[in-house]
C-alpha positions as a printed NumPy array, in Angstrom:
array([[-45.897,   3.259,  -9.102],
       [-43.444,   0.67 ,  -9.624],
       [-43.82 ,   1.015, -13.42 ],
       [-43.311,   4.647, -13.096],
       [-40.459,   4.559, -11.28 ],
       [-38.861,   2.061, -13.762],
       [-39.846,   3.567, -16.674],
       [-38.149,   7.387, -15.363],
       [-35.125,   5.456, -13.857],
       [-34.463,   3.87 , -17.695],
       [-35.037,   7.245, -19.118],
       [-33.326,   9.746, -16.172],
       [-29.78 ,   6.907, -15.69 ],
       [-28.147,   6.998, -18.441],
       [-28.528,  11.217, -18.607],
       [-27.4  ,  11.583, -14.936],
       [-24.33 ,   9.139, -15.823],
       [-23.534,  11.235, -19.221],
       [-23.486,  14.328, -16.579],
       [-21.301,  12.069, -13.801],
       [-19.02 ,  10.568, -16.443],
       [-16.147,  13.375, -16.077],
       [-16.778,  13.973, -12.14 ],
       [-16.482,  10.512, -11.688],
       [-18.409,  10.684,  -8.283],
       [-20.805,   7.991,  -9.034],
       [-17.527,   5.352,  -9.126],
       [-16.536,   7.139,  -5.727],
       [-19.634,   6.707,  -4.482],
       [-19.812,   2.723,  -5.423],
       [-16.562,   2.122,  -4.257],
       [-16.711,   3.634,  -0.684],
       [-19.982,   1.481,  -0.682],
       [-18.842,  -1.847,  -1.609],
       [-21.553,  -1.957,  -3.975],
       [-20.376,  -3.885,  -6.91 ],
       [-23.194,  -3.867,  -9.176],
       [-22.952,  -0.048,  -8.992],
       [-19.745,   0.138,  -9.842],
       [-20.019,  -2.166, -13.021],
       [-22.989,  -0.312, -13.844],
       [-21.414,   3.292, -13.731],
       [-18.209,   2.137, -15.831],
       [-20.699,   0.605, -18.262],
       [-22.206,   3.873, -18.921],
       [-18.31 ,   5.647, -19.393],
       [-17.578,   6.889, -15.741],
       [-14.424,   7.565, -15.288],
       [-12.595,   5.607, -13.215],
       [ -9.328,   7.826, -12.044],
       [-11.711,  10.758, -10.749],
       [-10.763,  12.209,  -7.137],
       [-12.372,  12.885,  -4.066],
       [-13.929,  15.99 ,  -4.215],
       [-13.163,  18.562,  -1.564],
       [-16.674,  19.309,  -0.568],
       [-17.392,  14.913,   0.457],
       [-17.041,  14.205,   3.975],
       [-15.469,  10.752,   4.835],
       [-18.467,   8.217,   4.225],
       [-17.375,   6.013,   7.165],
       [-16.763,   9.083,   9.495],
       [-19.766,   8.181,  11.775],
       [-20.255,   4.257,  10.231],
       [-17.209,   2.17 ,  11.226],
       [-14.724,   1.131,  14.138],
       [-13.624,   4.096,  16.39 ],
       [-10.005,   2.672,  15.31 ],
       [-10.433,   3.495,  12.088],
       [-12.119,   6.688,  11.879],
       [-11.149,   9.338,   9.884],
       [-11.091,  12.315,  11.174],
       [-10.428,  14.614,   7.712],
       [-11.82 ,  14.82 ,   4.512],
       [ -9.965,  12.469,   1.955],
       [ -9.679,  15.029,  -0.866],
       [ -7.473,  13.391,  -3.297],
       [ -8.207,   9.893,  -3.232],
       [ -9.039,   7.904,  -6.374],
       [-11.414,   5.269,  -6.233],
       [ -8.765,   2.874,  -6.264],
       [ -7.282,   4.017,  -2.887],
       [-10.721,   3.872,  -1.513],
       [-10.789,   0.009,  -2.149],
       [ -7.12 ,  -0.658,  -1.458],
       [ -8.047,   1.147,   2.208],
       [-10.935,  -1.262,   3.036],
       [ -9.432,  -4.111,   1.466],
       [-11.818,  -4.892,  -1.31 ],
       [-10.404,  -7.17 ,  -3.713],
       [-13.152,  -7.514,  -6.061],
       [-13.969,  -3.593,  -6.32 ],
       [-10.298,  -3.369,  -6.806],
       [-10.142,  -5.943,  -9.624],
       [-12.996,  -4.121, -11.835],
       [-11.44 ,  -1.159, -11.392],
       [ -8.048,  -1.661, -12.294],
       [-10.008,  -3.986, -15.886],
       [-11.356,  -0.46 , -16.559],
       [ -8.379,   1.109, -16.692],
       [ -7.826,   2.841, -13.358],
       [ -4.311,   4.211, -12.471],
       [ -1.879,   2.66 , -10.373],
       [  0.587,   5.444,  -9.994],
       [ -2.029,   8.237,  -8.938],
       [ -0.394,   9.805,  -5.619],
       [ -2.962,  10.923,  -2.399],
       [ -2.476,  14.364,  -0.686],
       [ -1.712,  11.883,   2.834],
       [ -2.197,   8.676,   4.315],
       [ -4.184,   8.779,   7.777],
       [ -3.006,   5.035,   8.476],
       [  0.359,   6.709,   8.808],
       [ -0.654,   9.744,  11.346],
       [ -2.28 ,   7.633,  13.349],
       [ -0.697,   7.53 ,  17.208],
       [  1.008,   4.354,  17.727],
       [  2.846,   5.125,  14.143],
       [  3.626,   8.831,  15.074],
       [  5.294,   6.876,  18.602],
       [  7.383,   5.54 ,  16.491],
       [  9.316,   8.807,  15.125],
       [  9.077,   7.976,  11.876],
       [  9.525,  10.386,   8.808],
       [  7.66 ,   7.932,   6.792],
       [  4.013,  10.672,   7.181],
       [  5.972,  12.985,   5.303],
       [  7.577,  10.698,   2.507],
       [  5.347,   8.577,   1.962],
       [  4.096,   7.821,  -1.535],
       [  0.879,   7.208,  -1.658],
       [ -0.419,   5.241,  -3.9  ],
       [ -3.058,   2.495,  -4.034],
       [ -0.012,   0.472,  -3.561],
       [  0.996,   2.438,  -0.101],
       [ -2.04 ,   2.172,   1.371],
       [ -2.728,  -1.749,   0.202],
       [  0.67 ,  -2.795,   2.601],
       [ -0.254,   0.581,   5.26 ],
       [ -3.669,  -0.657,   6.234],
       [ -2.115,  -4.744,   5.48 ],
       [ -4.803,  -5.494,   2.852],
       [ -2.687,  -7.758,   1.085],
       [ -4.673,  -9.495,  -1.668],
       [ -5.27 ,  -6.124,  -2.472],
       [ -1.662,  -5.164,  -2.741],
       [ -1.159,  -8.405,  -4.749],
       [ -4.328,  -7.125,  -7.181],
       [ -2.158,  -4.356,  -8.094],
       [  0.557,  -5.876,  -8.554],
       [ -0.697,  -8.155, -10.704],
       [ -1.433,  -5.185, -13.18 ],
       [  1.514,  -3.454, -13.414],
       [  1.776,  -1.509, -10.331],
       [  5.251,  -0.41 ,  -9.824],
       [  6.835,  -2.008,  -6.6  ],
       [  9.18 ,   0.954,  -6.725],
       [  7.928,   4.637,  -6.624],
       [  9.763,   8.009,  -6.948],
       [  7.217,  10.175,  -4.499],
       [  7.163,  14.002,  -4.504],
       [ 10.021,  13.83 ,  -0.735],
       [ 11.566,  10.426,  -1.584],
       [ 13.286,   8.032,  -4.23 ],
       [ 13.461,   4.838,  -4.628],
       [ 11.001,   4.313,  -2.114],
       [  9.651,   0.088,  -2.813],
       [  7.174,  -1.44 ,  -1.214],
       [  9.532,  -3.343,   1.15 ],
       [  9.933,  -0.518,   2.595],
       [  6.577,   0.154,   3.504],
       [  6.507,  -3.462,   4.865],
       [  9.415,  -2.788,   7.485],
       [  7.496,   0.108,   9.011],
       [  3.88 ,  -2.576,   9.636],
       [  4.285,  -3.141,  13.886],
       [  4.012,  -6.323,  14.926],
       [  3.842,  -8.154,  12.04 ],
       [  2.027, -11.338,  11.427],
       [  2.265, -14.191,   9.589],
       [  0.462, -12.468,   6.053],
       [  2.974,  -9.769,   6.519],
       [  6.125, -11.84 ,   6.33 ],
       [  4.273, -14.19 ,   3.304],
       [  3.747, -10.78 ,   1.322],
       [  7.1  ,  -9.883,   1.702],
       [  8.215, -14.014,   0.573],
       [  5.946, -13.347,  -2.157],
       [  6.851, -10.043,  -3.743],
       [ 10.526, -10.815,  -3.604],
       [  9.842, -14.091,  -5.301],
       [  7.164, -12.951,  -7.456],
       [  7.824,  -9.452,  -8.264],
       [ 11.656,  -9.873,  -8.068],
       [ 11.372,  -6.748,  -5.475],
       [ 15.577,  -5.394,  -4.77 ],
       [ 16.331,  -6.417,  -1.7  ],
       [ 19.162,  -4.208,  -1.401],
       [ 17.395,  -0.722,  -2.997],
       [ 19.24 ,   2.28 ,  -1.256],
       [ 16.404,   4.861,  -0.986],
       [ 17.012,   8.606,  -1.125],
       [ 17.741,   8.554,   2.915],
       [ 20.572,   5.989,   2.413],
       [ 18.441,   2.508,   3.714],
       [ 17.488,  -0.151,   2.465],
       [ 14.625,  -2.224,   3.694],
       [ 16.648,  -4.867,   5.621],
       [ 18.231,  -2.146,   7.463],
       [ 14.777,  -0.531,   7.767],
       [ 13.479,  -3.239,   9.256],
       [ 16.373,  -4.704,  11.332],
       [ 15.918,  -0.57 ,  13.02 ],
       [ 12.873,  -1.7  ,  14.087],
       [ 13.797,  -4.707,  15.57 ],
       [ 11.399,  -6.536,  12.776],
       [ 13.435,  -9.541,  12.926],
       [ 11.035, -12.058,  10.881],
       [ 10.891,  -9.378,   7.631],
       [ 14.618,  -8.754,   8.332],
       [ 15.339, -12.237,   8.147],
       [ 13.307, -13.445,   5.156],
       [ 14.769, -10.774,   3.182],
       [ 18.145, -12.304,   4.122],
       [ 17.68 , -16.08 ,   3.72 ],
       [ 15.779, -15.568,   0.508],
       [ 18.91 , -12.956,  -0.725],
       [ 21.27 , -15.477,   0.122],
       [ 19.163, -18.225,  -1.702],
       [ 19.344, -16.397,  -4.392],
       [ 22.797, -15.815,  -4.812],
       [ 25.268, -18.356,  -2.933],
       [ 28.434, -16.941,  -3.094],
       [ 27.436, -14.207,  -0.931],
       [ 26.194, -16.695,   2.   ],
       [ 29.135, -16.874,   3.808],
       [ 30.203, -12.937,   3.692],
       [ 26.291, -12.159,   4.03 ],
       [ 26.529, -12.174,   7.965],
       [ 29.161,  -9.742,   8.062],
       [ 27.547,  -7.625,   5.253],
       [ 23.908,  -7.498,   7.439],
       [ 26.2  ,  -5.806,  10.024],
       [ 27.614,  -3.621,   7.997],
       [ 24.3  ,  -2.526,   6.305],
       [ 22.901,  -1.688,   9.622],
       [ 25.902,   0.667,  10.939],
       [ 26.505,   2.055,   7.733],
       [ 23.332,   3.468,   7.222],
       [ 23.434,   5.722,  10.788],
       [ 21.159,   2.689,  12.669],
       [ 23.15 ,   1.256,  15.568],
       [ 21.118,   0.65 ,  17.784],
       [ 21.235,  -1.713,  20.278],
       [ 17.935,  -3.164,  18.983],
       [ 18.776,  -3.141,  15.536],
       [ 22.502,  -4.744,  16.136],
       [ 20.892,  -7.799,  18.225],
       [ 18.81 ,  -8.213,  15.365],
       [ 21.755,  -8.103,  12.725],
       [ 23.641,  -9.959,  14.649],
       [ 20.953, -12.404,  15.195],
       [ 20.717, -12.258,  11.03 ],
       [ 24.102, -12.929,  10.563],
       [ 24.25 , -16.05 ,  12.451],
       [ 21.372, -17.207,  10.808],
       [ 22.193, -15.882,   6.809],
       [ 26.168, -17.458,   7.547],
       [ 24.997, -20.423,   8.703],
       [ 22.061, -21.584,   6.255]])
């Protein structure tokens, strides 16, 4: 039986992969399962890495993952790179990127953006998110995948379908209770990728102002101090500019002002 199975596998495997060359189902399923060997084999047989999750397929982890991350909807429009970004599978993402996977594909929805704890912030991002693999990696705090994407040319600034000039720093400013890993990643993209700290999106908000409005002083402080270090000639006026940035963007809440005043002292005296 073993010989027969091996014989028929060798006989029909190239045929099956040839039929799947344009549909990409084997790549999608290997990425969903985290099977690197199957992923490499499918790519080696010429299966596309940019296929999107078909409408008829249900979420493969709907009944196997932790209830907190269980998706109640189908994943139509997700590429294998989106799936790798969601699960934080850096090795699978590296394999896909080396095979030419696109970093600019847009998924139809990011379910993490629609979780109750995010909606409780009255966030408009679920309607404006860029939904690229980089957005997924940042939104799910899988920063190793995000770094891999950026090393392979992912754009740190993306013009999405409903918003323009949205950067990874804007995404970072949405994360609740940012950890040390979040702060380290913010420093990494500012120092290694030269992210624009004063980029104003189509809603007239900078990453600094967004983080200040959320009350995320640690991200705001990291952004402000990095800008002050890179541009010493604006250090003295930076404290006033922090407050002006927050108020000019229509975010003069008490929480935002407290954070801005705290930053103005730290930056102007730094």
